[in-house]
MOPAC internal coordinates of N, CA, C and O (Angstrom, degrees):
PM7 1SCF
backbone

  N    0.0000 0     0.00 0     0.00 0    0    0    0
  C    1.3987 1     0.00 0     0.00 0    1    0    0
  C    1.4698 1   114.92 1     0.00 0    2    1    0
  O    1.2310 1   121.15 1  -169.27 1    3    2    1
  N    1.3074 1   115.40 1    10.73 1    3    2    1
  C    1.5451 1   115.41 1   177.25 1    5    3    2
  C    1.5533 1   108.65 1   -97.26 1    6    5    3
  O    1.2310 1   121.78 1   -76.15 1    7    6    5
  N    1.2934 1   114.20 1   103.85 1    7    6    5
  C    1.4386 1   123.26 1   176.34 1    9    7    6
  C    1.5011 1   116.51 1  -120.61 1   10    9    7
  O    1.2310 1   117.84 1     9.36 1   11   10    9
  N    1.1757 1   121.73 1  -170.64 1   11   10    9
  C    1.4814 1   121.98 1   179.77 1   13   11   10
  C    1.5074 1   105.20 1   -68.63 1   14   13   11
  O    1.2310 1   122.64 1   -38.20 1   15   14   13
  N    1.3921 1   112.54 1   141.80 1   15   14   13
  C    1.4279 1   116.99 1   174.68 1   17   15   14
  C    1.4643 1   112.96 1   -61.95 1   18   17   15
  O    1.2310 1   119.16 1   -44.31 1   19   18   17
  N    1.4257 1   119.20 1   135.69 1   19   18   17
  C    1.3620 1   124.02 1  -178.55 1   21   19   18
  C    1.4512 1   105.75 1   -90.58 1   22   21   19
  O    1.2310 1   122.33 1   -37.91 1   23   22   21
  N    1.3133 1   113.14 1   142.09 1   23   22   21
  C    1.4730 1   130.48 1  -176.86 1   25   23   22
  C    1.5945 1   105.14 1  -102.35 1   26   25   23
  O    1.2310 1   120.48 1   -53.22 1   27   26   25
  N    1.2646 1   116.69 1   126.78 1   27   26   25
  C    1.4956 1   115.64 1   175.21 1   29   27   26
  C    1.5727 1   111.33 1   -74.02 1   30   29   27
  O    1.2310 1   121.39 1   -67.71 1   31   30   29
  N    1.2587 1   114.94 1   112.29 1   31   30   29
  C    1.4064 1   125.21 1   172.77 1   33   31   30
  C    1.5759 1   111.68 1    52.57 1   34   33   31
  O    1.2310 1   121.26 1  -112.68 1   35   34   33
  N    1.2220 1   115.19 1    67.32 1   35   34   33
  C    1.4844 1   123.36 1   176.66 1   37   35   34
  C    1.5242 1   110.29 1   -74.76 1   38   37   35
  O    1.2310 1   120.65 1   -60.81 1   39   38   37
  N    1.3739 1   116.37 1   119.19 1   39   38   37
  C    1.4631 1   121.31 1   179.69 1   41   39   38
  C    1.5013 1   114.01 1  -111.63 1   42   41   39
  O    1.2310 1   122.51 1  -155.25 1   43   42   41
  N    1.3943 1   112.80 1    24.75 1   43   42   41
  C    1.5043 1   118.15 1  -178.34 1   45   43   42
  C    1.5666 1   110.75 1   -61.01 1   46   45   43
  O    1.2310 1   118.32 1   146.28 1   47   46   45
  N    1.3068 1   120.81 1   -33.72 1   47   46   45
  C    1.4481 1   123.62 1  -173.35 1   49   47   46
  C    1.4829 1   111.31 1   -83.52 1   50   49   47
  O    1.2310 1   118.64 1   170.12 1   51   50   49
  N    1.2470 1   120.19 1    -9.88 1   51   50   49
  C    1.5377 1   124.78 1   178.87 1   53   51   50
  C    1.4654 1   111.67 1   -73.44 1   54   53   51
  O    1.2310 1   119.91 1   -55.22 1   55   54   53
  N    1.2442 1   117.77 1   124.78 1   55   54   53
  C    1.5624 1   122.05 1   179.78 1   57   55   54
  C    1.5188 1   110.46 1   -74.70 1   58   57   55
  O    1.2310 1   119.64 1   -99.13 1   59   58   57
  N    1.3821 1   118.29 1    80.87 1   59   58   57
  C    1.3854 1   118.94 1  -177.57 1   61   59   58
  C    1.5330 1   113.24 1   -65.54 1   62   61   59
  O    1.2310 1   118.60 1   146.50 1   63   62   61
  N    1.2722 1   120.27 1   -33.50 1   63   62   61
  C    1.4855 1   124.19 1  -178.86 1   65   63   62
  C    1.6213 1   103.15 1   -62.08 1   66   65   63
  O    1.2310 1   119.68 1   129.59 1   67   66   65
  N    1.2671 1   118.22 1   -50.41 1   67   66   65
  C    1.4376 1   117.19 1  -173.11 1   69   67   66
  C    1.6218 1   110.86 1   -66.89 1   70   69   67
  O    1.2310 1   120.58 1   142.61 1   71   70   69
  N    1.3074 1   116.50 1   -37.39 1   71   70   69
  C    1.3944 1   120.71 1   175.44 1   73   71   70
  C    1.5469 1   115.78 1   -58.49 1   74   73   71
  O    1.2310 1   123.99 1   139.18 1   75   74   73
  N    1.4746 1   109.95 1   -40.82 1   75   74   73
  C    1.4792 1   113.30 1   179.26 1   77   75   74
  C    1.5347 1   109.12 1   -73.26 1   78   77   75
  O    1.2310 1   118.07 1   141.17 1   79   78   77
  N    1.3312 1   121.29 1   -38.83 1   79   78   77
  C    1.4127 1   123.24 1   179.94 1   81   79   78
  C    1.4468 1   109.59 1   -59.49 1   82   81   79
  O    1.2310 1   117.02 1   130.62 1   83   82   81
  N    1.3643 1   123.27 1   -49.38 1   83   82   81
  C    1.5023 1   130.29 1   171.97 1   85   83   82
  C    1.4795 1   111.80 1   -46.68 1   86   85   83
  O    1.2310 1   122.74 1   126.55 1   87   86   85
  N    1.3851 1   112.36 1   -53.45 1   87   86   85
  C    1.3944 1   116.52 1  -176.10 1   89   87   86
  C    1.5211 1   114.26 1   -62.83 1   90   89   87
  O    1.2310 1   120.82 1   136.20 1   91   90   89
  N    1.2855 1   116.04 1   -43.80 1   91   90   89
  C    1.5844 1   123.55 1   175.96 1   93   91   90
  C    1.4982 1   108.99 1   -63.69 1   94   93   91
  O    1.2310 1   117.30 1   143.03 1   95   94   93
  N    1.2401 1   122.75 1   -36.97 1   95   94   93
  C    1.4467 1   125.33 1   177.96 1   97   95   94
  C    1.6070 1   112.35 1   -67.90 1   98   97   95
  O    1.2310 1   124.64 1   139.10 1   99   98   97
  N    1.2735 1   108.71 1   -40.90 1   99   98   97
  C    1.5723 1   112.83 1   177.99 1  101   99   98
  C    1.5146 1   111.90 1   -73.02 1  102  101   99
  O    1.2310 1   120.98 1   147.87 1  103  102  101
  N    1.2740 1   115.72 1   -32.13 1  103  102  101
  C    1.5201 1   121.26 1   175.49 1  105  103  102
  C    1.5409 1   108.73 1   -67.35 1  106  105  103
  O    1.2310 1   120.97 1   140.90 1  107  106  105
  N    1.3008 1   115.75 1   -39.10 1  107  106  105
  C    1.3516 1   119.79 1   178.98 1  109  107  106
  C    1.6741 1   114.60 1   -68.01 1  110  109  107
  O    1.2310 1   122.17 1   148.05 1  111  110  109
  N    1.2089 1   113.46 1   -31.95 1  111  110  109
  C    1.4987 1   120.34 1  -179.40 1  113  111  110
  C    1.6179 1   107.50 1   -95.15 1  114  113  111
  O    1.2310 1   117.29 1   179.93 1  115  114  113
  N    1.2720 1   122.76 1    -0.07 1  115  114  113
  C    1.4226 1   123.26 1  -177.12 1  117  115  114
  C    1.4545 1   115.85 1   -47.45 1  118  117  115
  O    1.2310 1   120.67 1   125.20 1  119  118  117
  N    1.3101 1   116.33 1   -54.80 1  119  118  117
  C    1.4750 1   117.65 1  -175.28 1  121  119  118
  C    1.5382 1   113.30 1   -68.24 1  122  121  119
  O    1.2310 1   121.51 1   147.02 1  123  122  121
  N    1.3608 1   114.72 1   -32.98 1  123  122  121
  C    1.4842 1   114.38 1   178.54 1  125  123  122
  C    1.5535 1   110.00 1   -70.79 1  126  125  123
  O    1.2310 1   119.39 1   140.36 1  127  126  125
  N    1.2601 1   118.76 1   -39.64 1  127  126  125
  C    1.3829 1   120.59 1   176.67 1  129  127  126
  C    1.4453 1   112.68 1   -62.73 1  130  129  127
  O    1.2310 1   118.40 1   136.26 1  131  130  129
  N    1.2962 1   120.66 1   -43.74 1  131  130  129
  C    1.4822 1   123.12 1   170.77 1  133  131  130
  C    1.5023 1   112.35 1   -51.57 1  134  133  131
  O    1.2310 1   120.59 1   132.80 1  135  134  133
  N    1.3036 1   116.48 1   -47.20 1  135  134  133
  C    1.4457 1   121.94 1  -178.33 1  137  135  134
  C    1.6271 1   112.01 1   -63.36 1  138  137  135
  O    1.2310 1   122.84 1   138.97 1  139  138  137
  N    1.2979 1   112.17 1   -41.03 1  139  138  137
  C    1.4553 1   117.58 1   177.58 1  141  139  138
  C    1.6468 1   111.31 1   -63.48 1  142  141  139
  O    1.2310 1   122.15 1   137.54 1  143  142  141
  N    1.3111 1   113.48 1   -42.46 1  143  142  141
  C    1.4571 1   119.29 1   173.33 1  145  143  142
  C    1.4780 1   112.05 1   -58.52 1  146  145  143
  O    1.2310 1   120.91 1   136.71 1  147  146  145
  N    1.3024 1   115.87 1   -43.29 1  147  146  145
  C    1.4797 1   118.04 1  -171.95 1  149  147  146
  C    1.5961 1   111.11 1   -77.30 1  150  149  147
  O    1.2310 1   121.12 1   144.51 1  151  150  149
  N    1.3760 1   115.47 1   -35.49 1  151  150  149
  C    1.4869 1   122.84 1  -176.89 1  153  151  150
  C    1.5557 1   109.90 1  -154.26 1  154  153  151
  O    1.2310 1   121.17 1   -85.78 1  155  154  153
  N    1.2398 1   115.37 1    94.22 1  155  154  153
  C    1.4132 1   118.92 1  -176.31 1  157  155  154
  C    1.5081 1   111.50 1   -80.23 1  158  157  155
  O    1.2310 1   120.03 1   -50.21 1  159  158  157
  N    1.3144 1   117.55 1   129.79 1  159  158  157
  C    1.4242 1   124.26 1   169.47 1  161  159  158
  C    1.4238 1   105.71 1  -138.85 1  162  161  159
  O    1.2310 1   120.61 1   -29.75 1  163  162  161
  N    1.4211 1   116.43 1   150.25 1  163  162  161
  C    1.4595 1   120.59 1  -179.63 1  165  163  162
  C    1.4943 1   115.87 1   -64.22 1  166  165  163
  O    1.2310 1   124.64 1   146.30 1  167  166  165
  N    1.3834 1   108.69 1   -33.70 1  167  166  165
  C    1.5746 1   116.72 1  -177.33 1  169  167  166
  C    1.4673 1   106.08 1   -67.88 1  170  169  167
  O    1.2310 1   117.46 1   142.87 1  171  170  169
  N    1.3006 1   122.44 1   -37.13 1  171  170  169
  C    1.5141 1   120.80 1   178.06 1  173  171  170
  C    1.4823 1   109.70 1   -68.26 1  174  173  171
  O    1.2310 1   119.99 1   142.32 1  175  174  173
  N    1.2831 1   117.62 1   -37.68 1  175  174  173
  C    1.5276 1   119.96 1   176.92 1  177  175  174
  C    1.4838 1   114.62 1   -61.64 1  178  177  175
  O    1.2310 1   122.07 1   142.24 1  179  178  177
  N    1.3595 1   113.64 1   -37.76 1  179  178  177
  C    1.3806 1   123.32 1  -176.23 1  181  179  178
  C    1.6768 1   107.84 1   -73.22 1  182  181  179
  O    1.2310 1   123.15 1   148.40 1  183  182  181
  N    1.3395 1   111.56 1   -31.60 1  183  182  181
  C    1.5210 1   115.64 1   179.29 1  185  183  182
  C    1.4723 1   114.95 1   -73.75 1  186  185  183
  O    1.2310 1   119.25 1   161.65 1  187  186  185
  N    1.2535 1   119.03 1   -18.35 1  187  186  185
  C    1.4926 1   119.15 1  -174.64 1  189  187  186
  C    1.5438 1   107.98 1   -67.12 1  190  189  187
  O    1.2310 1   116.39 1   136.90 1  191  190  189
  N    1.2864 1   124.46 1   -43.10 1  191  190  189
  C    1.4466 1   119.62 1  -179.95 1  193  191  190
  C    1.5382 1   112.02 1   -67.72 1  194  193  191
  O    1.2310 1   122.94 1   150.30 1  195  194  193
  N    1.3566 1   111.98 1   -29.70 1  195  194  193
  C    1.5380 1   119.26 1  -173.41 1  197  195  194
  C    1.5653 1   104.79 1   -67.98 1  198  197  195
  O    1.2310 1   120.16 1   137.62 1  199  198  197
  N    1.3232 1   117.30 1   -42.38 1  199  198  197
  C    1.4400 1   119.02 1  -172.90 1  201  199  198
  C    1.5550 1   115.70 1   -91.55 1  202  201  199
  O    1.2310 1   123.34 1   159.86 1  203  202  201
  N    1.2674 1   111.21 1   -20.14 1  203  202  201
  C    1.5466 1   119.36 1  -176.18 1  205  203  202
  C    1.5906 1   108.56 1  -133.40 1  206  205  203
  O    1.2310 1   119.71 1  -117.27 1  207  206  205
  N    1.3850 1   118.16 1    62.73 1  207  206  205
  C    1.4369 1   112.54 1  -178.52 1  209  207  206
  C    1.4704 1   118.40 1   -68.83 1  210  209  207
  O    1.2310 1   120.64 1   143.76 1  211  210  209
  N    1.3417 1   116.38 1   -36.24 1  211  210  209
  C    1.4807 1   120.99 1   179.26 1  213  211  210
  C    1.5146 1   115.59 1   -61.00 1  214  213  211
  O    1.2310 1   121.61 1   140.85 1  215  214  213
  N    1.4164 1   114.52 1   -39.15 1  215  214  213
  C    1.5190 1   120.80 1  -177.94 1  217  215  214
  C    1.5071 1   106.12 1   -71.40 1  218  217  215
  O    1.2310 1   118.67 1   143.77 1  219  218  217
  N    1.3482 1   120.14 1   -36.23 1  219  218  217
  C    1.4330 1   123.00 1  -176.40 1  221  219  218
  C    1.5367 1   106.46 1   -71.40 1  222  221  219
  O    1.2310 1   120.40 1   135.24 1  223  222  221
  N    1.3314 1   116.85 1   -44.76 1  223  222  221
  C    1.5037 1   122.16 1   178.32 1  225  223  222
  C    1.5422 1   111.93 1   -59.18 1  226  225  223
  O    1.2310 1   120.79 1   135.44 1  227  226  225
  N    1.3584 1   116.10 1   -44.56 1  227  226  225
  C    1.4750 1   118.89 1   173.94 1  229  227  226
  C    1.4645 1   116.46 1   -58.08 1  230  229  227
  O    1.2310 1   121.31 1   135.46 1  231  230  229
  N    1.2139 1   115.11 1   -44.54 1  231  230  229
  C    1.5527 1   122.15 1  -177.09 1  233  231  230
  C    1.5275 1   107.43 1   -71.92 1  234  233  231
  O    1.2310 1   118.33 1   140.68 1  235  234  233
  N    1.3342 1   120.78 1   -39.32 1  235  234  233
  C    1.4658 1   122.58 1   173.50 1  237  235  234
  C    1.5740 1   116.28 1   -66.22 1  238  237  235
  O    1.2310 1   120.77 1   146.81 1  239  238  237
  N    1.3385 1   116.14 1   -33.19 1  239  238  237
  C    1.3904 1   123.43 1  -174.08 1  241  239  238
  C    1.5414 1   113.63 1   -92.66 1  242  241  239
  O    1.2310 1   120.61 1   176.04 1  243  242  241
  N    1.3166 1   116.43 1    -3.96 1  243  242  241
  C    1.4829 1   117.53 1  -170.68 1  245  243  242
  C    1.6491 1   109.58 1   -66.01 1  246  245  243
  O    1.2310 1   117.50 1   139.05 1  247  246  245
  N    1.2385 1   122.36 1   -40.95 1  247  246  245
  C    1.4463 1   124.00 1   175.43 1  249  247  246
  C    1.5380 1   111.61 1   -54.27 1  250  249  247
  O    1.2310 1   119.01 1   131.71 1  251  250  249
  N    1.2821 1   119.49 1   -48.29 1  251  250  249
  C    1.3914 1   120.18 1  -177.44 1  253  251  250
  C    1.5722 1   111.54 1   -72.29 1  254  253  251
  O    1.2310 1   120.99 1   144.12 1  255  254  253
  N    1.3466 1   115.71 1   -35.88 1  255  254  253
  C    1.5084 1   118.84 1   173.56 1  257  255  254
  C    1.4624 1   113.45 1   -62.94 1  258  257  255
  O    1.2310 1   119.14 1   148.86 1  259  258  257
  N    1.3322 1   119.25 1   -31.14 1  259  258  257
  C    1.4119 1   123.61 1  -177.79 1  261  259  258
  C    1.5287 1   116.49 1   -75.48 1  262  261  259
  O    1.2310 1   121.06 1   167.77 1  263  262  261
  N    1.2902 1   115.58 1   -12.23 1  263  262  261
  C    1.5774 1   119.99 1   174.16 1  265  263  262
  C    1.4608 1   107.57 1   -72.32 1  266  265  263
  O    1.2310 1   122.97 1   -40.13 1  267  266  265
  N    1.2800 1   111.92 1   139.87 1  267  266  265
  C    1.5259 1   116.13 1   176.31 1  269  267  266
  C    1.5796 1   109.67 1   -88.70 1  270  269  267
  O    1.2310 1   121.03 1   -35.79 1  271  270  269
  N    1.3136 1   115.63 1   144.21 1  271  270  269
  C    1.4898 1   116.18 1  -177.59 1  273  271  270
  C    1.6325 1   105.46 1   -71.64 1  274  273  271
  O    1.2310 1   121.96 1   -26.92 1  275  274  273
  N    1.3621 1   113.86 1   153.08 1  275  274  273
  C    1.3724 1   122.83 1  -174.90 1  277  275  274
  C    1.4951 1   109.21 1   -89.74 1  278  277  275
  O    1.2310 1   120.10 1   180.00 1  279  278  277

């Protein structure tokens, strides 16, 4: 019965920085996404990356940032 000590809910492996980045990017895009859901137009869709380039870049690069280096 002697095994490694159990830690209660270890969250060391969770990528907190990426989760915070994604949350902040979605909060930045919140109003535009609500407008798109209410009344979709192609011009409003094109204007999102123009006005929020960092938020769009973070959301697009999240999968590649999530990969661990080998």
